[in-house]
Short mmCIF file of the C-alpha atoms (twelve columns), coordinates in Angstrom:
data_MODEL
# 
_entry.id   MODEL 
# 
loop_
_atom_site.group_PDB 
_atom_site.id 
_atom_site.type_symbol 
_atom_site.label_atom_id 
_atom_site.label_alt_id 
_atom_site.label_comp_id 
_atom_site.label_asym_id 
_atom_site.label_seq_id 
_atom_site.Cartn_x 
_atom_site.Cartn_y 
_atom_site.Cartn_z 
_atom_site.pdbx_PDB_model_num 
ATOM 1   C CA . MET A 1   56.726  -44.474 13.543  1 
ATOM 2   C CA . ARG A 2   56.155  -43.925 9.867   1 
ATOM 3   C CA . LYS A 3   52.474  -44.847 10.237  1 
ATOM 4   C CA . ILE A 4   52.062  -42.483 13.178  1 
ATOM 5   C CA . PHE A 5   53.765  -39.650 11.304  1 
ATOM 6   C CA . THR A 6   51.638  -40.242 8.226   1 
ATOM 7   C CA . CYS A 7   48.521  -40.184 10.365  1 
ATOM 8   C CA . LEU A 8   49.556  -36.954 12.069  1 
ATOM 9   C CA . LYS A 9   50.403  -35.349 8.748   1 
ATOM 10  C CA . LEU A 10  47.034  -36.312 7.293   1 
ATOM 11  C CA . THR A 11  45.265  -34.978 10.393  1 
ATOM 12  C CA . SER A 12  47.112  -31.662 10.060  1 
ATOM 13  C CA . VAL A 13  46.074  -31.359 6.428   1 
ATOM 14  C CA . ILE A 14  42.422  -32.053 7.272   1 
ATOM 15  C CA . THR A 15  42.569  -29.528 10.128  1 
ATOM 16  C CA . PHE A 16  44.064  -26.925 7.805   1 
ATOM 17  C CA . ILE A 17  41.321  -27.506 5.225   1 
ATOM 18  C CA . VAL A 18  38.571  -27.261 7.861   1 
ATOM 19  C CA . LEU A 19  40.035  -24.087 9.330   1 
ATOM 20  C CA . THR A 20  40.395  -22.592 5.874   1 
ATOM 21  C CA . ILE A 21  36.720  -23.285 5.137   1 
ATOM 22  C CA . VAL A 22  35.555  -21.852 8.453   1 
ATOM 23  C CA . VAL A 23  37.787  -18.793 8.462   1 
ATOM 24  C CA . ALA A 24  37.511  -17.885 4.782   1 
ATOM 25  C CA . PRO A 25  35.543  -14.640 4.284   1 
ATOM 26  C CA . VAL A 26  31.917  -15.082 3.159   1 
ATOM 27  C CA . SER A 27  30.645  -13.040 0.213   1 
ATOM 28  C CA . PHE A 28  27.029  -11.805 0.530   1 
ATOM 29  C CA . ALA A 29  26.906  -10.475 -3.016  1 
ATOM 30  C CA . LYS A 30  24.151  -12.113 -5.047  1 
ATOM 31  C CA . SER A 31  25.235  -14.147 -8.022  1 
ATOM 32  C CA . LYS A 32  23.407  -13.543 -11.284 1 
ATOM 33  C CA . SER A 33  21.243  -16.614 -10.713 1 
ATOM 34  C CA . GLU A 34  20.332  -15.409 -7.188  1 
ATOM 35  C CA . LYS A 35  19.028  -12.007 -8.226  1 
ATOM 36  C CA . LYS A 36  15.329  -11.431 -7.609  1 
ATOM 37  C CA . GLU A 37  13.138  -12.486 -10.488 1 
ATOM 38  C CA . THR A 38  9.899   -11.107 -9.062  1 
ATOM 39  C CA . LEU A 39  8.819   -7.701  -7.772  1 
ATOM 40  C CA . ARG A 40  6.320   -8.199  -4.952  1 
ATOM 41  C CA . VAL A 41  4.073   -5.247  -4.052  1 
ATOM 42  C CA . LEU A 42  1.775   -5.122  -1.025  1 
ATOM 43  C CA . TYR A 43  -1.000  -2.579  -0.501  1 
ATOM 44  C CA . TRP A 44  -3.010  -2.406  2.727   1 
ATOM 45  C CA . ASN A 45  -5.207  0.055   4.608   1 
ATOM 46  C CA . ILE A 46  -3.990  -0.624  8.161   1 
ATOM 47  C CA . GLN A 47  -6.890  1.009   10.017  1 
ATOM 48  C CA . ASN A 48  -5.823  3.809   12.378  1 
ATOM 49  C CA . GLY A 49  -2.093  3.214   11.982  1 
ATOM 50  C CA . MET A 50  -2.427  -0.510  12.807  1 
ATOM 51  C CA . TRP A 51  -4.332  0.320   15.992  1 
ATOM 52  C CA . ALA A 52  -4.604  -3.374  16.863  1 
ATOM 53  C CA . GLY A 53  -0.813  -3.742  16.838  1 
ATOM 54  C CA . GLN A 54  0.009   -1.030  19.348  1 
ATOM 55  C CA . PRO A 55  -0.139  -3.091  22.578  1 
ATOM 56  C CA . GLU A 56  2.423   -5.630  21.318  1 
ATOM 57  C CA . LYS A 57  4.625   -3.059  19.561  1 
ATOM 58  C CA . TYR A 58  3.462   -4.330  16.157  1 
ATOM 59  C CA . GLU A 59  5.166   -7.722  16.526  1 
ATOM 60  C CA . SER A 60  2.419   -9.756  14.769  1 
ATOM 61  C CA . PHE A 61  2.159   -7.122  12.036  1 
ATOM 62  C CA . VAL A 62  5.916   -7.159  11.428  1 
ATOM 63  C CA . GLU A 63  6.017   -10.959 11.488  1 
ATOM 64  C CA . TRP A 64  3.238   -11.147 8.896   1 
ATOM 65  C CA . ILE A 65  4.953   -8.585  6.629   1 
ATOM 66  C CA . ARG A 66  8.205   -10.547 6.876   1 
ATOM 67  C CA . ALA A 67  6.374   -13.721 5.844   1 
ATOM 68  C CA . GLN A 68  4.957   -11.989 2.744   1 
ATOM 69  C CA . ASP A 69  8.456   -10.754 1.795   1 
ATOM 70  C CA . PRO A 70  7.285   -7.682  -0.175  1 
ATOM 71  C CA . ASP A 71  9.720   -5.474  -2.058  1 
ATOM 72  C CA . ILE A 72  7.416   -2.453  -1.870  1 
ATOM 73  C CA . CYS A 73  4.644   -1.754  0.659   1 
ATOM 74  C CA . ILE A 74  1.941   0.879   0.237   1 
ATOM 75  C CA . PHE A 75  -0.091  1.664   3.349   1 
ATOM 76  C CA . ALA A 76  -3.202  3.785   3.830   1 
ATOM 77  C CA . GLU A 77  -4.061  5.205   7.273   1 
ATOM 78  C CA . ALA A 78  -0.384  5.374   8.176   1 
ATOM 79  C CA . ALA A 79  -0.786  7.406   11.383  1 
ATOM 80  C CA . GLN A 80  -1.770  6.344   14.862  1 
ATOM 81  C CA . ILE A 81  -4.896  8.055   16.148  1 
ATOM 82  C CA . TYR A 82  -6.182  6.372   19.313  1 
ATOM 83  C CA . TYR A 83  -4.749  5.003   22.539  1 
ATOM 84  C CA . ASP A 84  -4.493  1.203   22.844  1 
ATOM 85  C CA . GLY A 85  -7.853  -0.511  22.885  1 
ATOM 86  C CA . THR A 86  -9.854  2.721   22.901  1 
ATOM 87  C CA . ASN A 87  -11.399 5.315   20.615  1 
ATOM 88  C CA . THR A 88  -9.798  8.108   22.654  1 
ATOM 89  C CA . GLN A 89  -7.617  10.266  20.410  1 
ATOM 90  C CA . MET A 90  -3.998  10.762  21.419  1 
ATOM 91  C CA . PRO A 91  -2.118  14.015  20.798  1 
ATOM 92  C CA . ASN A 92  0.368   14.050  17.935  1 
ATOM 93  C CA . GLU A 93  3.389   14.014  20.249  1 
ATOM 94  C CA . ASP A 94  2.294   10.643  21.696  1 
ATOM 95  C CA . ARG A 95  1.918   8.934   18.310  1 
ATOM 96  C CA . TYR A 96  4.627   6.473   17.274  1 
ATOM 97  C CA . LEU A 97  3.424   6.705   13.666  1 
ATOM 98  C CA . PRO A 98  3.909   8.456   11.322  1 
ATOM 99  C CA . ALA A 99  7.164   9.790   12.830  1 
ATOM 100 C CA . HIS A 100 8.818   6.381   13.224  1 
ATOM 101 C CA . TRP A 101 7.975   4.597   9.972   1 
ATOM 102 C CA . GLY A 102 11.684  4.240   9.205   1 
ATOM 103 C CA . GLU A 103 12.249  2.387   12.454  1 
ATOM 104 C CA . LEU A 104 9.192   0.174   11.936  1 
ATOM 105 C CA . CYS A 105 9.845   -0.829  8.317   1 
ATOM 106 C CA . ALA A 106 13.487  -1.631  9.124   1 
ATOM 107 C CA . ARG A 107 12.102  -4.511  11.177  1 
ATOM 108 C CA . TRP A 108 10.963  -6.241  7.963   1 
ATOM 109 C CA . GLY A 109 14.086  -5.311  6.026   1 
ATOM 110 C CA . HIS A 110 13.101  -2.113  4.217   1 
ATOM 111 C CA . ASP A 111 15.698  0.642   4.364   1 
ATOM 112 C CA . TYR A 112 13.647  3.247   2.511   1 
ATOM 113 C CA . HIS A 113 10.335  4.921   3.257   1 
ATOM 114 C CA . VAL A 114 8.259   8.014   2.510   1 
ATOM 115 C CA . VAL A 115 5.110   9.364   4.148   1 
ATOM 116 C CA . THR A 116 2.685   11.821  2.557   1 
ATOM 117 C CA . PRO A 117 2.291   15.043  4.557   1 
ATOM 118 C CA . ARG A 118 -0.767  15.435  6.763   1 
ATOM 119 C CA . ARG A 119 -3.114  18.177  5.644   1 
ATOM 120 C CA . PRO A 120 -4.158  20.807  8.194   1 
ATOM 121 C CA . SER A 121 -7.512  19.539  9.392   1 
ATOM 122 C CA . THR A 122 -10.892 21.118  9.772   1 
ATOM 123 C CA . ALA A 123 -12.260 21.965  13.214  1 
ATOM 124 C CA . SER A 124 -13.715 18.447  13.534  1 
ATOM 125 C CA . TYR A 125 -10.270 17.134  14.525  1 
ATOM 126 C CA . ASN A 126 -8.684  17.840  17.885  1 
ATOM 127 C CA . PHE A 127 -4.998  17.999  17.080  1 
ATOM 128 C CA . GLY A 128 -4.599  20.178  14.012  1 
ATOM 129 C CA . LEU A 129 -3.675  17.598  11.337  1 
ATOM 130 C CA . THR A 130 -5.644  15.034  9.359   1 
ATOM 131 C CA . ASN A 131 -5.235  11.464  10.510  1 
ATOM 132 C CA . TYR A 132 -4.844  9.580   7.241   1 
ATOM 133 C CA . PRO A 133 -1.473  9.945   5.499   1 
ATOM 134 C CA . GLN A 134 -0.135  7.154   3.292   1 
ATOM 135 C CA . ALA A 135 3.275   5.504   3.601   1 
ATOM 136 C CA . VAL A 136 5.486   3.667   1.120   1 
ATOM 137 C CA . THR A 137 8.301   1.414   2.326   1 
ATOM 138 C CA . SER A 138 10.782  -0.326  0.051   1 
ATOM 139 C CA . ARG A 139 13.918  -2.425  -0.132  1 
ATOM 140 C CA . TYR A 140 14.928  -0.162  -3.045  1 
ATOM 141 C CA . PRO A 141 15.594  3.616   -3.066  1 
ATOM 142 C CA . ILE A 142 12.570  5.927   -3.340  1 
ATOM 143 C CA . ASP A 143 12.431  9.394   -4.909  1 
ATOM 144 C CA . SER A 144 9.606   11.769  -3.982  1 
ATOM 145 C CA . ILE A 145 8.245   13.411  -7.121  1 
ATOM 146 C CA . TYR A 146 5.095   15.323  -6.181  1 
ATOM 147 C CA . ILE A 147 2.475   15.678  -3.457  1 
ATOM 148 C CA . VAL A 148 -1.019  16.276  -4.870  1 
ATOM 149 C CA . LYS A 149 -3.082  18.565  -2.652  1 
ATOM 150 C CA . GLY A 150 -5.786  19.887  -4.958  1 
ATOM 151 C CA . HIS A 151 -7.387  23.291  -4.725  1 
ATOM 152 C CA . LYS A 152 -10.121 24.825  -2.644  1 
ATOM 153 C CA . PRO A 153 -13.039 24.842  -2.657  1 
ATOM 154 C CA . ASP A 154 -13.992 21.892  -4.848  1 
ATOM 155 C CA . SER A 155 -10.980 19.749  -5.816  1 
ATOM 156 C CA . VAL A 156 -9.294  19.357  -2.426  1 
ATOM 157 C CA . VAL A 157 -7.469  16.005  -2.202  1 
ATOM 158 C CA . VAL A 158 -8.676  15.246  1.288   1 
ATOM 159 C CA . ASN A 159 -5.789  13.025  2.418   1 
ATOM 160 C CA . TYR A 160 -3.234  14.292  -0.109  1 
ATOM 161 C CA . SER A 161 -1.743  11.902  -2.656  1 
ATOM 162 C CA . GLY A 162 1.905   11.020  -3.180  1 
ATOM 163 C CA . TRP A 163 3.762   10.351  -6.437  1 
ATOM 164 C CA . TYR A 164 7.000   8.451   -5.839  1 
ATOM 165 C CA . GLN A 165 9.507   6.590   -7.993  1 
ATOM 166 C CA . VAL A 166 11.203  3.387   -6.858  1 
ATOM 167 C CA . ARG A 167 14.494  2.362   -8.465  1 
ATOM 168 C CA . VAL A 168 14.105  -1.410  -8.646  1 
ATOM 169 C CA . GLU A 169 17.245  -3.449  -9.221  1 
ATOM 170 C CA . GLY A 170 17.104  -5.116  -12.636 1 
ATOM 171 C CA . VAL A 171 14.486  -2.680  -14.011 1 
ATOM 172 C CA . LYS A 172 15.749  0.134   -16.232 1 
ATOM 173 C CA . LYS A 173 12.723  2.399   -15.880 1 
ATOM 174 C CA . PRO A 174 11.554  3.821   -12.569 1 
ATOM 175 C CA . VAL A 175 8.476   2.222   -11.034 1 
ATOM 176 C CA . ASN A 176 6.010   5.060   -10.417 1 
ATOM 177 C CA . ILE A 177 3.927   4.673   -7.261  1 
ATOM 178 C CA . VAL A 178 0.830   6.821   -6.671  1 
ATOM 179 C CA . THR A 179 -0.788  6.565   -3.243  1 
ATOM 180 C CA . VAL A 180 -4.496  7.236   -2.794  1 
ATOM 181 C CA . HIS A 181 -6.960  7.647   0.053   1 
ATOM 182 C CA . LEU A 182 -10.066 9.417   -1.196  1 
ATOM 183 C CA . LYS A 183 -12.740 11.098  0.894   1 
ATOM 184 C CA . ASN A 184 -15.199 8.723   2.542   1 
ATOM 185 C CA . ALA A 185 -18.981 9.056   2.995   1 
ATOM 186 C CA . ARG A 186 -21.755 9.918   0.554   1 
ATOM 187 C CA . TYR A 187 -21.976 13.569  1.570   1 
ATOM 188 C CA . GLY A 188 -19.660 16.215  0.133   1 
ATOM 189 C CA . TYR A 189 -16.442 17.704  1.411   1 
ATOM 190 C CA . ASN A 190 -16.766 20.082  4.371   1 
ATOM 191 C CA . VAL A 191 -20.571 19.930  4.301   1 
ATOM 192 C CA . PRO A 192 -22.136 21.059  7.608   1 
ATOM 193 C CA . ILE A 193 -23.965 18.436  9.664   1 
ATOM 194 C CA . GLU A 194 -27.409 19.877  8.999   1 
ATOM 195 C CA . ARG A 195 -26.932 19.529  5.226   1 
ATOM 196 C CA . ARG A 196 -25.265 16.127  5.112   1 
ATOM 197 C CA . GLN A 197 -28.352 14.057  4.380   1 
ATOM 198 C CA . GLU A 198 -29.320 16.287  1.470   1 
ATOM 199 C CA . SER A 199 -25.724 16.168  0.249   1 
ATOM 200 C CA . ALA A 200 -25.662 12.375  0.499   1 
ATOM 201 C CA . ASP A 201 -28.924 12.089  -1.424  1 
ATOM 202 C CA . ASN A 202 -27.282 14.086  -4.214  1 
ATOM 203 C CA . TYR A 203 -24.143 11.894  -4.138  1 
ATOM 204 C CA . GLU A 204 -21.976 14.949  -3.503  1 
ATOM 205 C CA . GLY A 205 -19.353 12.770  -1.815  1 
ATOM 206 C CA . GLU A 206 -19.016 10.695  -4.965  1 
ATOM 207 C CA . LEU A 207 -18.797 13.825  -7.104  1 
ATOM 208 C CA . HIS A 208 -15.968 15.057  -4.872  1 
ATOM 209 C CA . ARG A 209 -14.114 11.742  -5.250  1 
ATOM 210 C CA . VAL A 210 -14.319 12.109  -9.033  1 
ATOM 211 C CA . LYS A 211 -12.711 15.544  -8.663  1 
ATOM 212 C CA . GLU A 212 -10.033 14.067  -6.412  1 
ATOM 213 C CA . VAL A 213 -9.009  11.341  -8.876  1 
ATOM 214 C CA . THR A 214 -9.132  13.845  -11.741 1 
ATOM 215 C CA . CYS A 215 -6.746  16.105  -9.837  1 
ATOM 216 C CA . ILE A 216 -4.471  13.176  -8.909  1 
ATOM 217 C CA . LEU A 217 -4.280  11.928  -12.494 1 
ATOM 218 C CA . ASP A 218 -3.702  15.481  -13.805 1 
ATOM 219 C CA . HIS A 219 -0.684  15.880  -11.511 1 
ATOM 220 C CA . THR A 220 0.837   12.415  -11.959 1 
ATOM 221 C CA . VAL A 221 0.373   10.145  -14.961 1 
ATOM 222 C CA . ARG A 222 -0.990  12.918  -17.214 1 
ATOM 223 C CA . LYS A 223 2.258   14.825  -16.676 1 
ATOM 224 C CA . THR A 224 4.187   12.167  -18.594 1 
ATOM 225 C CA . LYS A 225 4.521   11.616  -22.332 1 
ATOM 226 C CA . ASN A 226 3.619   7.983   -22.839 1 
ATOM 227 C CA . PRO A 227 2.065   6.229   -19.830 1 
ATOM 228 C CA . ASP A 228 1.303   3.142   -21.913 1 
ATOM 229 C CA . LYS A 229 5.047   2.482   -22.013 1 
ATOM 230 C CA . GLU A 230 5.794   3.501   -18.423 1 
ATOM 231 C CA . LEU A 231 5.631   1.575   -15.171 1 
ATOM 232 C CA . TRP A 232 2.808   2.817   -12.927 1 
ATOM 233 C CA . ILE A 233 1.086   1.437   -9.839  1 
ATOM 234 C CA . MET A 234 -1.708  3.517   -8.306  1 
ATOM 235 C CA . ALA A 235 -3.031  1.904   -5.137  1 
ATOM 236 C CA . GLY A 236 -5.190  2.902   -2.244  1 
ATOM 237 C CA . ASP A 237 -8.527  3.236   -0.519  1 
ATOM 238 C CA . PHE A 238 -10.795 4.842   -3.120  1 
ATOM 239 C CA . ASN A 239 -13.879 4.632   -0.891  1 
ATOM 240 C CA . SER A 240 -15.903 3.940   -4.039  1 
ATOM 241 C CA . TYR A 241 -17.509 1.053   -5.870  1 
ATOM 242 C CA . SER A 242 -16.900 -0.516  -9.253  1 
ATOM 243 C CA . GLY A 243 -19.677 -1.233  -11.710 1 
ATOM 244 C CA . LYS A 244 -17.729 -4.413  -12.537 1 
ATOM 245 C CA . ASP A 245 -18.913 -5.740  -9.176  1 
ATOM 246 C CA . ASN A 246 -22.568 -4.908  -9.698  1 
ATOM 247 C CA . TYR A 247 -23.429 -8.550  -10.317 1 
ATOM 248 C CA . ILE A 248 -22.862 -8.807  -6.551  1 
ATOM 249 C CA . TYR A 249 -24.326 -5.481  -5.412  1 
ATOM 250 C CA . LYS A 250 -27.307 -5.622  -7.819  1 
ATOM 251 C CA . TRP A 251 -27.750 -1.853  -7.782  1 
ATOM 252 C CA . ASN A 252 -29.048 0.271   -10.642 1 
ATOM 253 C CA . ASP A 253 -26.513 -0.106  -13.481 1 
ATOM 254 C CA . VAL A 254 -26.294 3.678   -13.828 1 
ATOM 255 C CA . ASP A 255 -26.023 4.211   -10.068 1 
ATOM 256 C CA . LYS A 256 -24.113 7.390   -9.228  1 
ATOM 257 C CA . ALA A 257 -22.067 5.410   -6.684  1 
ATOM 258 C CA . PHE A 258 -20.009 4.017   -9.603  1 
ATOM 259 C CA . GLN A 259 -18.835 7.386   -10.959 1 
ATOM 260 C CA . THR A 260 -15.320 7.392   -9.478  1 
ATOM 261 C CA . GLN A 261 -14.477 3.917   -10.711 1 
ATOM 262 C CA . ASP A 262 -16.132 4.588   -14.060 1 
ATOM 263 C CA . TYR A 263 -13.828 7.578   -14.397 1 
ATOM 264 C CA . MET A 264 -10.775 5.462   -13.539 1 
ATOM 265 C CA . THR A 265 -11.816 2.803   -16.046 1 
ATOM 266 C CA . LEU A 266 -12.768 5.120   -18.911 1 
ATOM 267 C CA . GLN A 267 -10.586 8.205   -18.418 1 
ATOM 268 C CA . SER A 268 -7.281  6.873   -17.098 1 
ATOM 269 C CA . PRO A 269 -4.596  4.734   -18.779 1 
ATOM 270 C CA . PHE A 270 -4.774  2.266   -15.879 1 
ATOM 271 C CA . PHE A 271 -6.181  -1.235  -15.438 1 
ATOM 272 C CA . ASP A 272 -7.956  -2.537  -12.325 1 
ATOM 273 C CA . LEU A 273 -5.475  -5.304  -11.534 1 
ATOM 274 C CA . VAL A 274 -7.690  -7.459  -9.295  1 
ATOM 275 C CA . SER A 275 -10.629 -7.488  -11.692 1 
ATOM 276 C CA . GLU A 276 -8.279  -8.144  -14.628 1 
ATOM 277 C CA . TYR A 277 -6.743  -11.106 -12.828 1 
ATOM 278 C CA . TYR A 278 -10.032 -12.414 -11.411 1 
ATOM 279 C CA . PRO A 279 -12.663 -11.266 -13.952 1 
ATOM 280 C CA . ASP A 280 -15.367 -13.595 -12.659 1 
ATOM 281 C CA . VAL A 281 -14.588 -13.577 -8.926  1 
ATOM 282 C CA . PHE A 282 -15.651 -10.934 -6.417  1 
ATOM 283 C CA . MET A 283 -12.760 -9.970  -4.145  1 
ATOM 284 C CA . PRO A 284 -14.057 -7.665  -1.366  1 
ATOM 285 C CA . THR A 285 -11.517 -5.526  0.480   1 
ATOM 286 C CA . CYS A 286 -13.601 -4.177  3.355   1 
ATOM 287 C CA . GLY A 287 -16.185 -6.574  4.771   1 
ATOM 288 C CA . ASN A 288 -18.464 -7.394  1.827   1 
ATOM 289 C CA . LEU A 289 -17.456 -4.356  -0.254  1 
ATOM 290 C CA . ARG A 290 -14.611 -3.713  -2.676  1 
ATOM 291 C CA . ILE A 291 -13.388 -0.148  -2.153  1 
ATOM 292 C CA . ASP A 292 -9.580  -0.630  -2.324  1 
ATOM 293 C CA . TYR A 293 -7.900  -0.958  -5.714  1 
ATOM 294 C CA . MET A 294 -4.514  -1.482  -7.283  1 
ATOM 295 C CA . TYR A 295 -4.421  0.141   -10.703 1 
ATOM 296 C CA . VAL A 296 -1.503  -0.497  -13.070 1 
ATOM 297 C CA . SER A 297 -0.307  0.652   -16.481 1 
ATOM 298 C CA . LYS A 298 -0.245  -1.734  -19.436 1 
ATOM 299 C CA . PRO A 299 3.416   -2.856  -19.112 1 
ATOM 300 C CA . VAL A 300 2.916   -3.612  -15.409 1 
ATOM 301 C CA . LEU A 301 -0.267  -5.559  -16.168 1 
ATOM 302 C CA . ARG A 302 1.609   -7.655  -18.736 1 
ATOM 303 C CA . ALA A 303 4.324   -8.431  -16.181 1 
ATOM 304 C CA . CYS A 304 1.863   -9.601  -13.510 1 
ATOM 305 C CA . THR A 305 2.252   -13.254 -12.512 1 
ATOM 306 C CA . ASN A 306 0.085   -13.457 -9.398  1 
ATOM 307 C CA . VAL A 307 -2.450  -11.505 -7.348  1 
ATOM 308 C CA . ILE A 308 -3.441  -12.402 -3.790  1 
ATOM 309 C CA . ALA A 309 -6.602  -10.591 -2.727  1 
ATOM 310 C CA . GLN A 310 -8.200  -12.790 -0.085  1 
ATOM 311 C CA . PRO A 311 -7.674  -12.551 3.679   1 
ATOM 312 C CA . ASP A 312 -5.662  -15.210 5.491   1 
ATOM 313 C CA . SER A 313 -5.706  -16.363 9.109   1 
ATOM 314 C CA . TYR A 314 -4.038  -13.122 10.235  1 
ATOM 315 C CA . THR A 315 -5.697  -10.542 7.979   1 
ATOM 316 C CA . LYS A 316 -9.284  -11.778 8.242   1 
ATOM 317 C CA . ARG A 317 -10.951 -9.128  10.334  1 
ATOM 318 C CA . VAL A 318 -12.341 -9.670  13.817  1 
ATOM 319 C CA . ASN A 319 -14.515 -7.091  15.562  1 
ATOM 320 C CA . SER A 320 -12.510 -5.524  18.399  1 
ATOM 321 C CA . GLY A 321 -15.537 -4.501  20.443  1 
ATOM 322 C CA . VAL A 322 -14.524 -0.849  20.171  1 
ATOM 323 C CA . ASP A 323 -16.671 1.321   17.909  1 
ATOM 324 C CA . LYS A 324 -16.123 0.163   14.283  1 
ATOM 325 C CA . PHE A 325 -12.520 -0.963  14.803  1 
ATOM 326 C CA . TYR A 326 -11.335 -4.397  13.739  1 
ATOM 327 C CA . ILE A 327 -8.338  -6.627  14.397  1 
ATOM 328 C CA . PRO A 328 -5.955  -6.340  12.652  1 
ATOM 329 C CA . SER A 329 -7.774  -3.943  10.273  1 
ATOM 330 C CA . ASP A 330 -11.184 -3.362  8.735   1 
ATOM 331 C CA . HIS A 331 -9.599  -3.706  5.275   1 
ATOM 332 C CA . TYR A 332 -7.875  -6.651  3.583   1 
ATOM 333 C CA . PRO A 333 -4.510  -6.372  1.812   1 
ATOM 334 C CA . ILE A 334 -3.775  -6.827  -1.878  1 
ATOM 335 C CA . ILE A 335 -0.478  -8.443  -2.907  1 
ATOM 336 C CA . ALA A 336 0.723   -8.553  -6.516  1 
ATOM 337 C CA . GLU A 337 3.765   -10.138 -8.105  1 
ATOM 338 C CA . PHE A 338 5.450   -8.940  -11.294 1 
ATOM 339 C CA . LYS A 339 8.148   -10.629 -13.344 1 
ATOM 340 C CA . ILE A 340 11.123  -8.271  -13.291 1 
ATOM 341 C CA . SER A 341 12.360  -9.286  -16.748 1 
ATOM 342 C CA . LYS A 342 8.976   -8.236  -18.213 1 
ATOM 343 C CA . LEU A 343 8.861   -4.814  -16.565 1 
ATOM 344 C CA . LYS A 344 9.821   -2.943  -19.706 1 
# 
């Protein structure tokens, strides 16, 4: 009897311990050692509001974003434009994006988002608003600081530009995000069709892009006292070429096509992150051209630990068979990692 009682008593104790372990409340608070050590930032032009993702409700897109585990995402072309598999424009009321960015980014764990406003369009668009806003999504809170619109007739920021601040856990200073999507094409802004070739020959499109970046810098980083000690990331589709890549292009070294990037290099406090990280490697972002850039201030450059600027099995572009549309996009993403303890 004593042996049986001892056995039962021991069993009861084990059961109590097991139940205590199972039932005890679980704390999801991160310990000091579990806090994030790296800030991971993703920029991507997702052609036509991720046109290729519409039929499957963006499942592959969301799955890929989850796998990259970014803390901040910056997207160009953040609005739907066309119906699935076509180049037929849909009216604004039928477009899931940009209205539902909050719902979409929640699927990869971001609770915060902002979208730049859409400028009233010229008569060349059917539905009254331009099609190319930018979006920022984040796991950390975002403050909207300023929307850069420019001024008519010459310094219009064609797709507007957003200045936002992200409050990153573990970083005392705000991380300033500037979104960019400059005018495309060699001809100038709002040039009539019959004059476009002449305008292109005079590089009026490039001259307008210089005015756009000048206006964006004047209303963002040039508004602050000491950008060399602040945290800035300026990312987007600049639709322009860098003279640093001319060993690939082999154009005239003083080609007017380099003016926008020359201005960014010589007249801004920013550094071209991809070319700084890969000084001797050409990293195209759109087919065989590099027209997307992530610019950073000096403290952010010093904190950089990794840059991923080559397409993978998902992001490598495949011609869709519709016009100039690609799957998943005609552009490739840029991902950068920064050591949080060095973001000072």
